[in-house]
N, C-alpha and C positions, 0 to 999 in steps of 0.2 A: 366681060371676058372670063371664061371658065378655065380654071387651072386643072392639071392632071389629077390633083387630089379631089377636087369637086366632082369630076367625072367619075372617079373611082368610087367615091361615096354614093353618088346617085345610082350607080350600077349595083352596088352592094345592097342599098335600101330596096331597090326594085326586086332583087332576087329574094331577099328574106321576107318581103311582104307576101310572097306566095304561100307562106305558112298559115295554116288555119288557126293557130293559137296566137298569132301576132296581129294586133290591130294597127299599131303605129310603131315606128322605129326611127331613132335618130342615131347616126353613126359619127363618132369623133374621128377625124382624119388621122392617119398614121403619123407617128412621130412623138406622140405624147405618152405612150405606154410601151416603151421598148420596140416601137415600130408596129405594135399590134393595133388592130381596130377594136374599138370599144363601143358598145351600143347601149342606148337607153331604150327599153322596150315597154310599150303599153300592151298588156295582154288583151286578147279578145274575150272579155268576160261573158259575152253572150254565148260564145262557143262553149265555154266551161259550164255555163248553166245548162245548156242543151245536152251536153255529154255527161254531166254529173261528176266530172273529174275534179278532184279537189287539190291535187298536187300541181298547182299552177307553175311554180318555178321549175319543177322537174319536167313537166311536159314541154314548156317553152325551151328549156335546155336541150331536151332530146330532139325536138324539131329543128332547132338551130344547128345542132351537130349533124343531123341528117342533111340539111340544106347546105352546110359547109362542105360536105363531101363532093358537091357538084361544082365547087369553085377552086381556083388556084390558091395556093397558100396566102398570097398577098391580099386576097379579097375575103379571107375568112375572118369572122369576128372572134377575137381572142377572149373577150370577157364581156359580160353584160350585167345590167341591173334592171329590175322591174320597177315600174312606177305606174300610178294611175293618173 
């Protein structure tokens, strides 16, 4: 049985995976960071190799901010960390 938080997280993951800089993403359900969603992001290093971009954190941050504009506030990621 899925909870509302599980459904919310799945919707958010699906939305952010549209980004070309994001290979994988895990989202921590709201409630643990002042109600903000927090994400662990695996960047798409193949994308960065192809484009020659070296500011991985900055590019992922920009793309996540862009994608966030298309979501209501409760579905926006408030903070993230990169990992491989």
